[in-house]
C-alpha positions in Angstrom: 109.2 106.8 119.5 107.9 105.0 116.2 109.2 101.6 115.3 109.2 100.7 111.9 109.4 97.1 110.4 110.3 96.7 107.0 110.1 92.9 105.7 112.5 92.5 102.8 112.9 89.6 100.1 116.4 89.6 98.6 117.2 88.0 95.4 118.6 84.7 96.2 122.3 84.3 96.0 122.6 88.1 97.0 122.3 87.9 100.8 125.6 88.3 101.4 126.2 91.3 99.2 122.9 92.7 100.6 124.2 92.3 104.2 127.4 94.2 103.2 125.8 97.0 101.6 123.6 97.4 104.5 126.5 98.4 106.4 126.7 101.8 104.5 122.8 101.8 104.1 122.5 101.5 107.9 125.1 104.8 108.4 122.9 106.3 105.9 119.5 105.4 107.7 121.1 106.5 111.4 122.4 109.9 109.9 118.7 110.9 109.0 117.1 113.5 111.6 115.0 111.9 113.9 116.5 108.4 113.5 117.3 106.8 116.6 118.5 102.9 115.9 118.8 100.5 113.2 118.6 96.9 113.4 118.9 93.9 110.5 117.6 91.0 111.1 118.1 87.5 108.8 115.7 84.7 108.5 116.8 81.3 109.8 114.0 79.2 107.9 113.8 81.9 105.1 117.6 83.1 104.7 116.7 85.3 101.8 114.1 87.6 103.9 115.3 90.3 106.3 113.7 92.4 108.9 114.7 95.9 109.0 113.9 97.8 112.1 114.1 101.6 112.1 113.2 103.5 115.4 112.2 107.2 114.7 111.4 110.1 117.0 108.2 111.0 115.3 106.3 109.3 111.9 107.1 112.7 110.5 110.4 112.4 110.5 110.7 109.0 108.9 108.4 110.7 106.2 110.5 113.6 105.7 113.4 111.3 105.6 111.8 109.5 102.4 112.3 112.9 100.6 115.9 113.4 100.8 118.9 112.6 98.6 119.8 110.1 101.3 116.9 108.1 100.9 117.6 108.2 97.3 121.2 106.9 98.0 119.8 104.2 100.3 117.2 102.7 97.7 119.9 102.9 95.0 122.5 101.0 97.2 120.3 98.2 98.2 117.0 98.3 95.8 118.6 96.2 93.1 118.9 93.3 95.5 115.2 93.4 96.5 113.2 90.1 95.1 110.0 92.3 95.6 108.7 95.5 96.9 109.4 95.8 100.7 106.6 95.6 103.3 106.6 98.3 105.3 104.5 99.1 108.9 105.2 101.7 111.6 104.3 100.7 115.5 104.2 102.4 118.4 104.8 101.0 122.2 101.9 100.3 124.5 
């Protein structure tokens, strides 16, 4: 299993809109082949900062998803709310 952590900074004032759009965004992610789970966290000290955590069966599943129309739909849905390019890292359980 691979855990993808994505640090997302949202344009200040757009946090509620982002959270609302992530309901549909999370459904798009969960429908992807190899997606196991999705969780969205919001910063307490910096409320415009979110962490999107996605569990994948393999990193190849994540890579394949990025080449799908569903990934494009996800980016079109929430991408305009990004204040900066998200930072992504993949982790494995030890």
